[in-house]
C-alpha positions as semicolon CSV with decimal commas, in nm:
position;residue;x (nm);y (nm);z (nm)
1;M;1,067;-1,796;-0,782
2;A;0,696;-1,934;-0,796
3;I;0,475;-1,674;-0,855
4;C;0,065;-1,790;-0,829
5;S;-0,148;-1,454;-0,968
6;S;-0,517;-1,481;-0,813
7;F;-0,762;-1,195;-0,978
8;C;-1,050;-1,107;-0,815
9;P;-1,339;-0,931;-0,949
10;Q;-1,427;-0,641;-0,719
11;I;-1,653;-0,795;-0,456
12;P;-1,620;-1,164;-0,535
13;S;-1,953;-1,321;-0,488
14;Y;-1,891;-1,637;-0,217
15;F;-1,780;-1,478;0,127
16;K;-1,736;-1,762;0,312
17;Q;-1,491;-1,833;0,518
18;K;-1,103;-2,073;0,445
19;P;-1,017;-2,388;0,693
20;I;-0,759;-2,241;0,851
21;G;-0,599;-2,600;0,994
22;S;-0,278;-2,348;1,067
23;F;-0,379;-2,223;1,445
24;P;-0,423;-2,380;1,747
25;T;-0,735;-2,271;1,903
26;R;-1,075;-2,083;1,751
27;P;-1,108;-1,929;1,396
28;L;-0,917;-1,680;1,265
29;F;-1,339;-1,504;1,225
30;S;-1,636;-1,560;1,136
31;L;-1,728;-1,433;0,790
32;S;-2,065;-1,473;0,696
33;F;-2,083;-1,183;0,410
34;K;-2,416;-1,063;0,230
35;V;-2,267;-1,040;-0,149
36;L;-2,228;-0,721;-0,185
37;S;-2,235;-0,442;-0,503
38;S;-1,916;-0,373;-0,708
39;Q;-1,963;-0,029;-0,539
40;A;-1,837;-0,202;-0,205
41;S;-2,145;0,012;-0,053
42;S;-2,445;-0,188;-0,070
43;V;-2,368;-0,355;0,272
44;S;-2,440;-0,161;0,539
45;A;-2,559;-0,365;0,861
46;K;-2,243;-0,410;1,107
47;D;-2,395;-0,792;1,243
48;E;-2,330;-0,895;0,834
49;L;-1,967;-0,835;0,856
50;P;-1,928;-0,927;1,218
51;G;-1,531;-0,993;1,198
52;R;-1,310;-0,716;1,372
53;I;-1,091;-0,463;1,145
54;G;-0,834;-0,308;1,305
55;F;-0,638;-0,024;1,069
56;L;-0,307;0,131;1,222
57;G;-0,191;0,450;1,020
58;M;-0,446;0,717;0,861
59;G;-0,196;0,830;0,603
60;I;-0,246;0,954;0,218
61;M;-0,301;0,567;0,133
62;G;-0,474;0,480;0,442
63;S;-0,724;0,712;0,540
64;P;-0,897;0,584;0,195
65;M;-0,852;0,219;0,244
66;A;-1,004;0,236;0,621
67;Q;-1,309;0,450;0,479
68;N;-1,336;0,147;0,231
69;L;-1,350;-0,100;0,427
70;L;-1,684;0,098;0,651
71;K;-1,889;0,144;0,353
72;A;-1,899;-0,214;0,318
73;G;-2,020;-0,248;0,660
74;C;-1,707;-0,379;0,795
75;D;-1,626;-0,319;1,236
76;V;-1,333;-0,139;1,158
77;T;-1,091;0,037;1,511
78;V;-0,836;0,281;1,428
79;W;-0,591;0,430;1,511
80;N;-0,253;0,714;1,426
81;R;-0,022;0,909;1,564
82;T;-0,148;1,167;1,541
83;K;-0,572;1,091;1,645
84;S;-0,726;1,418;1,448
85;K;-0,626;1,204;1,122
86;C;-0,848;0,964;1,312
87;D;-1,192;1,198;1,327
88;P;-1,296;1,121;0,947
89;L;-1,333;0,778;0,996
90;I;-1,462;0,831;1,355
91;S;-1,748;1,070;1,224
92;L;-1,796;0,714;0,917
93;G;-1,895;0,439;1,249
94;A;-1,501;0,328;1,298
95;E;-1,409;0,319;1,720
96;Y;-1,096;0,453;1,780
97;K;-0,818;0,298;2,066
98;P;-0,518;0,489;2,112
99;S;-0,281;0,262;2,084
100;P;-0,187;-0,005;1,829
101;E;-0,101;-0,259;2,121
102;E;-0,540;-0,168;2,215
103;V;-0,651;-0,201;1,865
104;A;-0,460;-0,576;1,716
105;A;-0,579;-0,622;2,144
106;S;-0,991;-0,584;2,009
107;C;-0,914;-0,665;1,713
108;D;-0,938;-1,048;1,447
109;V;-0,699;-0,910;1,230
110;T;-0,540;-0,599;1,170
111;F;-0,415;-0,411;0,906
112;A;-0,136;-0,130;0,891
113;M;-0,042;0,136;0,629
114;L;0,251;0,266;0,729
115;A;0,498;0,528;0,571
116;D;0,847;0,347;0,598
117;P;0,970;0,064;0,748
118;E;1,115;0,181;1,106
119;S;0,739;0,333;1,098
120;A;0,637;-0,029;1,023
121;L;0,856;-0,175;1,258
122;D;0,770;0,038;1,527
123;V;0,398;-0,030;1,515
124;A;0,423;-0,347;1,516
125;C;0,707;-0,467;1,740
126;G;0,773;-0,153;1,939
127;K;0,614;0,004;2,304
128;H;0,245;-0,050;2,311
129;G;0,322;-0,163;1,984
130;A;0,033;-0,457;1,788
131;A;0,257;-0,783;1,867
132;S;0,149;-0,654;2,224
133;G;-0,223;-0,761;2,175
134;M;-0,176;-1,023;1,919
135;G;-0,254;-1,380;2,008
136;P;-0,324;-1,762;1,820
137;G;-0,633;-1,656;1,668
138;K;-0,548;-1,341;1,548
139;G;-0,468;-1,180;1,203
140;Y;-0,152;-0,934;1,088
141;V;-0,172;-0,756;0,747
142;D;0,120;-0,507;0,675
143;V;0,016;-0,361;0,355
144;S;0,350;-0,087;0,420
145;T;0,597;-0,093;0,135
146;V;0,905;-0,203;0,365
147;D;1,200;-0,387;0,267
148;G;1,218;-0,751;0,302
149;P;1,490;-0,821;0,605
150;T;1,205;-0,531;0,813
151;S;0,849;-0,765;0,704
152;K;1,060;-1,098;0,765
153;L;1,114;-0,964;1,118
154;I;0,779;-0,792;1,172
155;S;0,640;-1,162;1,089
156;R;0,866;-1,347;1,355
157;H;0,740;-1,100;1,640
158;M;0,403;-1,223;1,546
159;K;0,415;-1,595;1,475
160;A;0,582;-1,549;1,839
161;T;0,273;-1,449;1,939
162;G;0,049;-1,776;1,802
163;A;-0,062;-1,492;1,515
164;S;-0,137;-1,509;1,154
165;F;0,137;-1,278;0,956
166;L;0,054;-1,154;0,580
167;E;0,288;-0,848;0,376
168;A;0,062;-0,702;0,153
169;P;0,188;-0,408;-0,022
170;V;0,000;-0,208;-0,234
171;S;0,068;-0,095;-0,631
172;G;-0,117;0,252;-0,663
173;S;-0,180;0,576;-0,477
174;K;-0,435;0,805;-0,392
175;K;-0,653;0,808;-0,619
176;P;-0,711;0,419;-0,650
177;A;-0,759;0,419;-0,269
178;E;-1,033;0,596;-0,305
179;D;-1,202;0,462;-0,526
180;G;-1,092;0,010;-0,406
181;Q;-0,838;-0,009;-0,728
182;L;-0,497;-0,112;-0,539
183;I;-0,374;-0,422;-0,629
184;F;-0,215;-0,588;-0,362
185;L;0,112;-0,815;-0,347
186;T;0,096;-1,098;-0,099
187;A;0,327;-1,341;0,096
188;G;0,301;-1,523;0,432
189;D;0,018;-1,719;0,563
190;K;-0,154;-1,867;0,289
191;S;-0,469;-1,935;0,550
192;L;-0,512;-1,609;0,682
193;Y;-0,494;-1,467;0,282
194;D;-0,791;-1,662;0,150
195;T;-0,936;-1,540;0,504
196;V;-0,883;-1,165;0,407
197;A;-0,940;-1,193;0,073
198;P;-1,303;-1,067;0,110
199;F;-1,177;-0,729;0,256
200;L;-0,832;-0,740;0,016
201;D;-1,142;-0,705;-0,240
202;I;-1,349;-0,415;-0,118
203;M;-1,024;-0,242;-0,127
204;G;-0,832;-0,343;-0,434
205;K;-0,900;-0,474;-0,774
206;S;-0,643;-0,759;-0,819
207;R;-0,438;-0,941;-0,510
208;F;-0,176;-1,151;-0,633
209;Y;-0,005;-1,421;-0,337
210;L;0,341;-1,445;-0,360
211;G;0,444;-1,720;-0,169
212;D;0,692;-1,691;0,143
213;V;0,719;-1,354;0,345
214;G;0,951;-1,098;0,203
215;N;0,862;-1,204;-0,179
216;G;0,529;-0,898;-0,152
217;A;0,799;-0,655;-0,037
218;A;1,035;-0,757;-0,324
219;M;0,797;-0,740;-0,657
220;K;0,688;-0,415;-0,427
221;L;0,977;-0,252;-0,439
222;V;1,091;-0,341;-0,786
223;V;0,752;-0,174;-0,938
224;N;0,858;0,125;-0,764
225;M;1,181;0,122;-0,897
226;I;1,073;0,067;-1,232
227;M;0,781;0,354;-1,184
228;G;1,084;0,614;-1,003
229;S;1,270;0,611;-1,346
230;M;1,003;0,597;-1,605
231;M;0,861;0,959;-1,397
232;A;1,265;1,064;-1,389
233;S;1,289;0,986;-1,789
234;F;0,911;1,147;-1,883
235;S;1,031;1,446;-1,698
236;E;1,340;1,477;-1,920
237;G;1,145;1,483;-2,227
238;I;0,910;1,759;-2,083
239;L;1,164;1,956;-2,040
240;L;1,378;1,879;-2,349
241;S;1,076;1,847;-2,585
242;E;0,994;2,258;-2,392
243;K;1,377;2,357;-2,490
244;V;1,353;2,276;-2,839
245;G;1,079;2,515;-2,895
246;L;0,774;2,184;-2,873
247;D;0,460;2,197;-2,696
248;P;0,513;1,946;-2,429
249;N;0,124;1,930;-2,355
250;V;0,118;1,779;-2,781
251;L;0,413;1,541;-2,611
252;V;0,236;1,427;-2,366
253;E;-0,091;1,370;-2,559
254;V;0,159;1,166;-2,871
255;V;0,291;0,945;-2,555
256;S;-0,018;0,842;-2,406
257;Q;-0,125;0,728;-2,779
258;G;0,149;0,582;-2,851
259;A;0,290;0,198;-2,761
260;I;0,499;0,362;-2,451
261;S;0,179;0,493;-2,325
262;A;0,112;0,442;-1,871
263;P;-0,210;0,553;-1,676
264;M;0,081;0,781;-1,506
265;Y;0,227;0,991;-1,821
266;S;-0,163;1,117;-1,909
267;L;-0,266;1,079;-1,582
268;K;0,060;1,336;-1,407
269;G;0,188;1,496;-1,773
270;P;-0,098;1,752;-1,727
271;S;-0,002;1,902;-1,453
272;M;0,351;1,893;-1,455
273;T;0,377;2,115;-1,797
274;K;0,195;2,380;-1,555
275;S;0,422;2,314;-1,267
276;V;0,165;2,193;-1,034
277;Y;0,199;1,874;-0,789
278;P;-0,083;1,742;-0,645
279;T;0,041;1,546;-0,380
280;A;-0,086;1,149;-0,425
281;F;0,257;0,926;-0,371
282;P;0,444;1,174;-0,186
283;L;0,851;1,200;-0,370
284;K;1,012;1,123;-0,008
285;H;0,834;0,816;-0,057
286;Q;0,954;0,769;-0,407
287;Q;1,279;0,817;-0,346
288;K;1,248;0,567;0,017
289;D;1,169;0,283;-0,257
290;L;1,411;0,335;-0,451
291;R;1,717;0,312;-0,156
292;L;1,490;0,051;-0,075
293;A;1,534;-0,169;-0,440
294;L;1,910;-0,025;-0,460
295;G;1,969;-0,215;-0,166
296;L;1,781;-0,507;-0,300
297;A;1,983;-0,506;-0,640
298;E;2,318;-0,498;-0,444
299;S;2,246;-0,816;-0,231
300;V;2,166;-1,036;-0,512
301;S;2,451;-0,817;-0,687
302;Q;2,247;-0,765;-1,020
303;S;2,353;-0,329;-1,175
304;T;2,054;-0,088;-1,188
305;P;2,207;0,217;-1,326
306;I;1,873;0,356;-1,456
307;A;1,796;0,350;-1,116
308;A;2,070;0,418;-0,934
309;A;2,091;0,758;-1,196
310;A;1,716;0,791;-1,117
311;N;1,781;0,743;-0,712
312;E;2,015;1,057;-0,758
313;L;1,806;1,317;-0,889
314;Y;1,507;1,196;-0,667
315;K;1,771;1,260;-0,364
316;V;1,835;1,665;-0,511
317;A;1,488;1,696;-0,542
318;K;1,417;1,625;-0,140
319;S;1,716;1,895;-0,129
320;H;1,502;2,102;-0,269
321;G;1,253;2,118;-0,002
322;L;1,000;1,913;-0,235
323;S;0,990;1,588;-0,020
324;D;0,583;1,628;0,037
325;Q;0,514;1,717;-0,324
326;D;0,436;1,440;-0,548
327;F;0,728;1,237;-0,727
328;S;0,623;1,412;-1,049
329;A;0,800;1,631;-0,885
330;V;1,121;1,540;-0,966
331;I;1,079;1,714;-1,265
332;E;1,163;2,069;-1,094
333;A;1,526;1,907;-0,990
334;L;1,635;1,881;-1,363
335;K;1,498;2,227;-1,405
336;A;1,728;2,361;-1,132
337;N;2,036;2,231;-1,387
């Protein structure tokens, strides 16, 4: 697979419209951005950001992502199944529409951050879904984590309306979403990628364009498969250190300073040793991503025994009522044995 990586600073200093030759009518929308600060908050006049942006899904990730767009001065219209979750965004100046269809119809580009493939497909293509409000000159950017076939199905529905489609799942959880430090793994219409790049740079720290639809979904599943397996192994290490009389907090320090250091360990370790799991990435979503990654591996006959074992551990954790806890709560499944 040819992979083209494109790292950009937090907010690029050139916000100029990209040519969109594949669109049969007017350009997607005209961008006349003012140069923004690294905090993406120095622009407050919405007339400097004329493109209308839709955002579907106000969960743990979607809400802070939409907030960052609002703080950067974007004109944002929001929707969520539970309207009350939109209230904080409305108080910041967002407009609300009662259906994904109405959001898409009123906006130039619509982002969607949904919990799972079923929700992503329903919001995009179901009754009063976004596809019903799409058309030539519009763009749909799905930042949810879904499997490749689901992403391709959504893409076909969107493109059938004459709209453009980009999948852009993110690497990062609640805090990176709040801080605008997400990593976007994009694939699909390159013209739409070029056009929405300034918005991705408001919400994230880097972005990768990976070619055809399905490649972004695959990359995200591989990343989350690695992450879930790492957390399962880390949990085993914490409990083993306790069992043999070591201080698990010292283990966290040792791991964090060595060759196997990863930000996840130093971030999650201290709370895990206290059996506290503040939710940044729900455990049920980690298990879902492992399940999808195992399906991806099966489709190409790739053996993934470590990820398969980790998936079983997360399933046990779910059976213990830990679905809505942070995925680091998987350690509790090991304590039960």
